TIRO-2110 file (N, C-alpha, C; in Angstrom, 1 decimal):
// TIRO-2110
15.6, -11.2, 4.2, N, 1, A
14.8, -10.0, 4.1, CA, 1, A
13.4, -10.4, 4.3, C, 1, A
12.6, -9.7, 5.1, N, 2, A
11.2, -10.0, 5.4, CA, 2, A
10.4, -8.9, 4.9, C, 2, A
9.4, -9.3, 4.1, N, 3, A
8.4, -8.3, 3.6, CA, 3, A
7.3, -8.2, 4.7, C, 3, A
7.1, -7.1, 5.3, N, 4, A
6.1, -6.9, 6.4, CA, 4, A
4.8, -6.5, 5.8, C, 4, A
3.8, -7.3, 6.0, N, 5, A
2.4, -7.0, 5.6, CA, 5, A
1.7, -6.2, 6.7, C, 5, A
0.8, -5.4, 6.3, N, 6, A
0.0, -4.6, 7.2, CA, 6, A
-0.7, -5.4, 8.3, C, 6, A
-1.1, -6.6, 8.0, N, 7, A
-1.8, -7.4, 9.0, CA, 7, A
-0.9, -7.6, 10.2, C, 7, A
0.4, -7.8, 10.0, N, 8, A
1.4, -8.1, 11.1, CA, 8, A
1.7, -6.8, 11.8, C, 8, A
1.9, -5.8, 11.0, N, 9, A
2.3, -4.5, 11.7, CA, 9, A
1.1, -4.0, 12.5, C, 9, A
-0.1, -4.1, 12.0, N, 10, A
-1.3, -3.7, 12.8, CA, 10, A
-1.4, -4.5, 14.1, C, 10, A
-1.3, -5.8, 14.0, N, 11, A
-1.4, -6.7, 15.1, CA, 11, A
-0.4, -6.3, 16.2, C, 11, A
0.8, -6.0, 15.8, N, 12, A
1.9, -5.6, 16.7, CA, 12, A
1.6, -4.3, 17.4, C, 12, A
1.2, -3.3, 16.6, N, 13, A
0.9, -2.0, 17.1, CA, 13, A
-0.2, -1.9, 18.0, C, 13, A
-1.3, -2.7, 17.7, N, 14, A
-2.5, -2.6, 18.5, CA, 14, A
-2.5, -3.8, 19.6, C, 14, A
-1.4, -4.5, 19.7, N, 15, A
-1.3, -5.5, 20.8, CA, 15, A
-2.5, -6.5, 20.7, C, 15, A
-2.7, -7.0, 19.5, N, 16, A
-3.8, -8.0, 19.3, CA, 16, A
-3.3, -9.3, 19.8, C, 16, A
-4.3, -10.3, 19.9, N, 17, A
-4.0, -11.6, 20.5, CA, 17, A
-2.8, -12.3, 19.8, C, 17, A
-2.8, -12.2, 18.4, N, 18, A
-1.7, -12.8, 17.7, CA, 18, A
-0.6, -11.8, 17.5, C, 18, A
0.6, -12.1, 17.9, N, 19, A
1.7, -11.2, 17.9, CA, 19, A
2.9, -11.9, 17.1, C, 19, A
3.6, -11.1, 16.3, N, 20, A
4.8, -11.7, 15.7, CA, 20, A
5.8, -12.0, 16.7, C, 20, A
6.6, -13.0, 16.4, N, 21, A
7.7, -13.4, 17.3, CA, 21, A
8.8, -12.2, 17.4, C, 21, A
9.5, -12.2, 18.5, N, 22, A
10.6, -11.2, 18.6, CA, 22, A
11.6, -11.3, 17.5, C, 22, A
11.8, -12.5, 17.0, N, 23, A
12.7, -12.8, 15.9, CA, 23, A
12.5, -11.9, 14.7, C, 23, A
11.2, -11.6, 14.4, N, 24, A
10.8, -10.8, 13.3, CA, 24, A
11.5, -9.5, 13.3, C, 24, A
11.5, -8.8, 14.5, N, 25, A
12.1, -7.5, 14.6, CA, 25, A
13.6, -7.4, 14.5, C, 25, A
14.2, -8.6, 14.6, N, 26, A
15.7, -8.6, 14.4, CA, 26, A
16.1, -8.8, 12.9, C, 26, A
15.1, -9.0, 12.1, N, 27, A
15.3, -9.2, 10.6, CA, 27, A
15.4, -7.8, 9.9, C, 27, A
15.9, -7.9, 8.7, N, 28, A
15.8, -6.7, 7.8, CA, 28, A
14.4, -6.7, 7.3, C, 28, A
13.7, -5.6, 7.5, N, 29, A
12.3, -5.5, 7.1, CA, 29, A
12.1, -4.5, 5.9, C, 29, A
11.2, -4.9, 5.0, N, 30, A
10.9, -4.1, 3.9, CA, 30, A
9.4, -4.2, 3.6, C, 30, A
8.9, -3.2, 3.0, N, 31, A
7.5, -3.2, 2.6, CA, 31, A
7.2, -2.2, 1.5, C, 31, A
6.1, -2.2, 1.0, N, 32, A
5.7, -1.2, 0.0, CA, 32, A
5.3, 0.1, 0.8, C, 32, A
5.4, 1.2, 0.2, N, 33, A
4.9, 2.4, 0.8, CA, 33, A
3.4, 2.3, 1.2, C, 33, A
2.7, 1.4, 0.6, N, 34, A
1.3, 1.1, 0.9, CA, 34, A
1.2, 0.8, 2.4, C, 34, A
2.2, 0.2, 3.0, N, 35, A
2.1, -0.1, 4.4, CA, 35, A
1.8, 1.1, 5.2, C, 35, A
2.5, 2.2, 4.9, N, 36, A
2.4, 3.4, 5.7, CA, 36, A
0.9, 4.0, 5.5, C, 36, A
0.5, 4.0, 4.2, N, 37, A
-0.9, 4.5, 3.9, CA, 37, A
-1.9, 3.6, 4.6, C, 37, A
-1.8, 2.3, 4.5, N, 38, A
-2.8, 1.4, 5.1, CA, 38, A
-2.8, 1.6, 6.6, C, 38, A
-1.6, 1.7, 7.2, N, 39, A
-1.6, 1.8, 8.7, CA, 39, A
-2.2, 3.1, 9.2, C, 39, A
-1.9, 4.2, 8.6, N, 40, A
-2.5, 5.5, 9.0, CA, 40, A
-4.0, 5.4, 8.8, C, 40, A
-4.5, 4.9, 7.7, N, 41, A
-5.9, 4.8, 7.4, CA, 41, A
-6.6, 4.0, 8.5, C, 41, A
-6.0, 2.9, 8.8, N, 42, A
-6.7, 2.0, 9.8, CA, 42, A
-6.6, 2.6, 11.2, C, 42, A
-5.6, 3.3, 11.6, N, 43, A
-5.5, 3.9, 12.9, CA, 43, A
-6.6, 5.0, 13.0, C, 43, A
-6.7, 5.8, 11.9, N, 44, A
-7.7, 6.9, 11.9, CA, 44, A
-9.1, 6.2, 11.9, C, 44, A
-9.4, 5.2, 11.2, N, 45, A
-10.7, 4.5, 11.2, CA, 45, A
-11.0, 4.0, 12.6, C, 45, A
-10.0, 3.6, 13.4, N, 46, A
-10.3, 3.1, 14.8, CA, 46, A
-10.2, 4.2, 15.8, C, 46, A
-9.9, 5.4, 15.4, N, 47, A
-9.9, 6.5, 16.3, CA, 47, A
-8.7, 6.5, 17.2, C, 47, A
-7.6, 5.9, 16.8, N, 48, A
-6.4, 5.8, 17.7, CA, 48, A
-5.2, 6.4, 17.1, C, 48, A
-5.3, 7.1, 16.0, N, 49, A
-4.1, 7.7, 15.4, CA, 49, A
-3.4, 8.7, 16.3, C, 49, A
-4.1, 9.4, 17.1, N, 50, A
-3.5, 10.3, 18.1, CA, 50, A
-2.7, 9.6, 19.1, C, 50, A
-3.3, 8.5, 19.7, N, 51, A
-2.6, 7.8, 20.8, CA, 51, A
-1.5, 6.9, 20.3, C, 51, A
-1.6, 6.4, 19.0, N, 52, A
-0.7, 5.4, 18.5, CA, 52, A
0.3, 6.0, 17.4, C, 52, A
0.1, 7.3, 17.1, N, 53, A
0.9, 7.8, 16.0, CA, 53, A
2.4, 7.7, 16.2, C, 53, A
2.9, 8.0, 17.4, N, 54, A
4.3, 8.0, 17.6, CA, 54, A
4.8, 6.5, 17.5, C, 54, A
4.1, 5.6, 18.0, N, 55, A
4.4, 4.2, 17.9, CA, 55, A
4.5, 3.7, 16.4, C, 55, A
3.5, 4.2, 15.7, N, 56, A
3.5, 3.9, 14.2, CA, 56, A
4.7, 4.5, 13.5, C, 56, A
5.0, 5.7, 13.8, N, 57, A
6.2, 6.4, 13.2, CA, 57, A
7.5, 5.6, 13.6, C, 57, A
7.6, 5.1, 14.8, N, 58, A
8.8, 4.3, 15.2, CA, 58, A
8.8, 3.0, 14.4, C, 58, A
7.7, 2.3, 14.3, N, 59, A
7.6, 1.1, 13.6, CA, 59, A
8.0, 1.3, 12.1, C, 59, A
7.4, 2.3, 11.5, N, 60, A
7.7, 2.6, 10.1, CA, 60, A
9.2, 3.0, 9.9, C, 60, A
9.8, 3.6, 10.9, N, 61, A
11.2, 3.9, 10.8, CA, 61, A
12.1, 2.7, 10.7, C, 61, A
11.6, 1.5, 11.0, N, 62, A
12.4, 0.3, 11.0, CA, 62, A
12.3, -0.5, 9.7, C, 62, A
11.4, 0.0, 8.8, N, 63, A
11.1, -0.7, 7.6, CA, 63, A
11.6, 0.1, 6.4, C, 63, A
12.3, -0.6, 5.5, N, 64, A
12.7, 0.0, 4.3, CA, 64, A
11.5, 0.0, 3.3, C, 64, A
11.2, 1.1, 2.7, N, 65, A
10.0, 1.3, 1.9, CA, 65, A
10.3, 1.2, 0.4, C, 65, A
9.6, 0.4, -0.3, N, 66, A
9.6, 0.5, -1.8, CA, 66, A
8.5, 1.4, -2.2, C, 66, A
8.9, 2.3, -3.1, N, 67, A
7.9, 3.3, -3.5, CA, 67, A
6.9, 2.7, -4.5, C, 67, A
5.7, 3.2, -4.6, N, 68, A
4.7, 2.7, -5.6, CA, 68, A
5.0, 3.4, -6.9, C, 68, A
6.0, 2.9, -7.6, N, 69, A
6.4, 3.4, -8.9, CA, 69, A
6.3, 2.3, -10.0, C, 69, A
6.1, 2.6, -11.2, N, 70, A
5.9, 1.6, -12.3, CA, 70, A
6.9, 0.5, -12.3, C, 70, A
8.2, 0.8, -12.0, N, 71, A
9.2, -0.3, -12.0, CA, 71, A
9.0, -1.3, -10.9, C, 71, A
8.3, -0.9, -9.9, N, 72, A
8.1, -1.9, -8.8, CA, 72, A
6.7, -2.6, -9.0, C, 72, A
5.7, -1.9, -9.4, N, 73, A
4.4, -2.5, -9.4, CA, 73, A
3.9, -2.9, -10.8, C, 73, A
4.8, -2.9, -11.8, N, 74, A
4.4, -3.3, -13.1, CA, 74, A
4.0, -4.7, -13.2, C, 74, A
4.3, -5.6, -12.2, N, 75, A
3.9, -7.0, -12.2, CA, 75, A
2.3, -7.1, -12.3, C, 75, A
1.6, -6.1, -11.8, N, 76, A
0.2, -6.2, -11.8, CA, 76, A
-0.4, -6.2, -13.2, C, 76, A
0.3, -5.9, -14.2, N, 77, A
-0.2, -5.9, -15.6, CA, 77, A
-0.3, -7.3, -16.1, C, 77, A
0.3, -8.3, -15.5, N, 78, A
0.2, -9.7, -15.9, CA, 78, A
-0.7, -10.4, -14.9, C, 78, A
-1.4, -11.4, -15.3, N, 79, A
-2.4, -12.0, -14.4, CA, 79, A
-1.6, -12.8, -13.3, C, 79, A
-2.2, -12.9, -12.2, N, 80, A
-1.7, -13.7, -11.1, CA, 80, A
-2.3, -15.1, -11.2, C, 80, A
-1.6, -16.1, -10.6, N, 81, A
-2.2, -17.5, -10.8, CA, 81, A
-3.5, -17.7, -10.1, C, 81, A
-3.8, -16.8, -9.2, N, 82, A
-5.1, -16.9, -8.5, CA, 82, A
-5.7, -15.4, -8.4, C, 82, A
-7.0, -15.3, -8.1, N, 83, A
-7.6, -14.0, -8.0, CA, 83, A
-7.0, -13.3, -6.7, C, 83, A
-6.7, -12.0, -6.8, N, 84, A
-6.1, -11.3, -5.7, CA, 84, A
-6.8, -9.9, -5.6, C, 84, A
-6.9, -9.4, -4.4, N, 85, A
-7.4, -8.0, -4.2, CA, 85, A
-6.4, -7.0, -4.7, C, 85, A
-6.8, -5.8, -5.0, N, 86, A
-5.9, -4.8, -5.5, CA, 86, A
-4.7, -4.5, -4.7, C, 86, A
-4.9, -4.2, -3.4, N, 87, A
-3.7, -3.9, -2.5, CA, 87, A
-2.8, -5.2, -2.4, C, 87, A
-3.4, -6.3, -2.3, N, 88, A
-2.6, -7.5, -2.2, CA, 88, A
-1.7, -7.7, -3.5, C, 88, A
-2.3, -7.4, -4.6, N, 89, A
-1.6, -7.5, -5.9, CA, 89, A
-0.4, -6.5, -5.9, C, 89, A
-0.6, -5.3, -5.3, N, 90, A
0.5, -4.4, -5.2, CA, 90, A
1.6, -4.8, -4.3, C, 90, A
1.2, -5.4, -3.2, N, 91, A
2.2, -6.0, -2.2, CA, 91, A
2.9, -7.1, -2.9, C, 91, A
2.2, -8.0, -3.5, N, 92, A
2.9, -9.2, -4.2, CA, 92, A
3.8, -8.7, -5.3, C, 92, A
3.4, -7.6, -6.0, N, 93, A
4.2, -7.1, -7.1, CA, 93, A
5.5, -6.5, -6.5, C, 93, A
5.4, -6.0, -5.3, N, 94, A
6.6, -5.4, -4.6, CA, 94, A
7.6, -6.6, -4.3, C, 94, A
7.0, -7.7, -3.8, N, 95, A
7.9, -8.8, -3.4, CA, 95, A
8.5, -9.4, -4.7, C, 95, A
7.7, -9.5, -5.8, N, 96, A
8.2, -10.0, -7.0, CA, 96, A
9.3, -9.1, -7.6, C, 96, A
9.2, -7.8, -7.4, N, 97, A
10.3, -6.8, -7.8, CA, 97, A
11.5, -7.1, -7.0, C, 97, A
11.4, -7.3, -5.7, N, 98, A
12.6, -7.6, -4.9, CA, 98, A
13.3, -8.9, -5.4, C, 98, A
12.5, -9.9, -5.6, N, 99, A
13.0, -11.2, -6.1, CA, 99, A
13.7, -11.1, -7.4, C, 99, A
13.1, -10.2, -8.3, N, 100, A
13.7, -10.0, -9.6, CA, 100, A
15.0, -9.3, -9.5, C, 100, A
15.3, -8.6, -8.4, N, 101, A
16.5, -7.9, -8.1, CA, 101, A
17.6, -8.9, -7.4, C, 101, A
17.2, -10.1, -7.3, N, 102, A
18.1, -11.1, -6.7, CA, 102, A
18.0, -11.2, -5.2, C, 102, A
17.0, -10.6, -4.6, N, 103, A
16.8, -10.6, -3.1, CA, 103, A
16.0, -11.9, -2.7, C, 103, A
16.4, -12.5, -1.6, N, 104, A
15.7, -13.5, -1.0, CA, 104, A
14.7, -12.9, 0.0, C, 104, A
13.4, -13.1, -0.3, N, 105, A
12.4, -12.4, 0.5, CA, 105, A
11.4, -13.4, 1.0, C, 105, A
11.0, -13.3, 2.3, N, 106, A
10.0, -14.1, 2.9, CA, 106, A
8.9, -13.1, 3.4, C, 106, A
7.7, -13.5, 3.3, N, 107, A
6.5, -12.7, 3.6, CA, 107, A
6.1, -13.0, 5.1, C, 107, A
5.9, -11.9, 5.8, N, 108, A
5.3, -12.0, 7.2, CA, 108, A
3.9, -11.4, 7.1, C, 108, A
2.9, -12.3, 7.2, N, 109, A
1.5, -11.9, 7.0, CA, 109, A
0.6, -12.8, 7.9, C, 109, A
-0.5, -12.2, 8.3, N, 110, A
-1.6, -13.0, 8.9, CA, 110, A
-2.8, -13.1, 8.0, C, 110, A
-2.8, -12.3, 7.0, N, 111, A
-3.9, -12.3, 6.0, CA, 111, A
-4.0, -13.6, 5.2, C, 111, A
-5.0, -14.4, 5.4, N, 112, A
-5.1, -15.7, 4.8, CA, 112, A
-5.2, -15.6, 3.3, C, 112, A
-5.9, -14.6, 2.7, N, 113, A
-6.0, -14.5, 1.2, CA, 113, A
-4.6, -14.1, 0.6, C, 113, A
-3.9, -13.2, 1.3, N, 114, A
-2.6, -12.8, 0.8, CA, 114, A
-1.6, -14.0, 0.9, C, 114, A
-1.7, -14.7, 2.0, N, 115, A
-0.8, -15.9, 2.2, CA, 115, A
-1.1, -16.9, 1.1, C, 115, A
-2.4, -17.2, 0.8, N, 116, A
-2.7, -18.1, -0.3, CA, 116, A
-2.2, -17.7, -1.6, C, 116, A
-2.3, -16.4, -1.9, N, 117, A
-1.8, -15.9, -3.2, CA, 117, A
-0.3, -16.0, -3.3, C, 117, A
0.4, -15.7, -2.1, N, 118, A
1.8, -15.8, -2.1, CA, 118, A
2.3, -17.2, -2.3, C, 118, A
1.6, -18.1, -1.8, N, 119, A
2.0, -19.6, -2.0, CA, 119, A
1.9, -19.9, -3.5, C, 119, A
0.9, -19.4, -4.2, N, 120, A
0.8, -19.7, -5.6, CA, 120, A
2.0, -19.2, -6.4, C, 120, A
2.6, -18.1, -5.9, N, 121, A
3.8, -17.5, -6.5, CA, 121, A
5.1, -18.1, -5.9, C, 121, A
5.0, -19.1, -5.0, N, 122, A
6.1, -19.7, -4.4, CA, 122, A
6.9, -18.7, -3.5, C, 122, A
6.2, -17.8, -2.9, N, 123, A
6.9, -16.9, -2.0, CA, 123, A
6.9, -17.6, -0.7, C, 123, A
8.1, -17.6, -0.1, N, 124, A
8.3, -18.2, 1.2, CA, 124, A
7.7, -17.4, 2.3, C, 124, A
7.2, -18.0, 3.4, N, 125, A
6.6, -17.3, 4.5, CA, 125, A
7.6, -17.3, 5.7, C, 125, A
7.5, -16.2, 6.4, N, 126, A
8.2, -16.1, 7.7, CA, 126, A
7.3, -16.7, 8.7, C, 126, A
7.8, -17.6, 9.5, N, 127, A
7.0, -18.2, 10.5, CA, 127, A
6.6, -17.3, 11.6, C, 127, A
5.3, -17.1, 11.8, N, 128, A
4.9, -16.2, 12.9, CA, 128, A
4.3, -17.0, 14.0, C, 128, A
END
């Protein structure tokens, strides 16, 4: 199972220079509902929500979503081994929830700060 971070989804959707490998899309993908919120916010900020909205809906349709509910994000009430940003903490809490449910989860991310925080939690990375 691959936890899809917004940085990877956005790079794919906007055809940025760095692109995830085709192997990523063959995996079981999961993310926090935050992915949806972050993606729409960023598309609106760039003024491309209208032109990329259908592509985004298709991408989101391939991702299993964890809701932002206390059972999932309660991990944020305990300190992380390193300083993390709020949304990163919620994404990491989602991964920790999945691992607590016995799932093997790897993180797909381009965000260097999120990757560094994930490494402190011994979260495996999906090679991009």
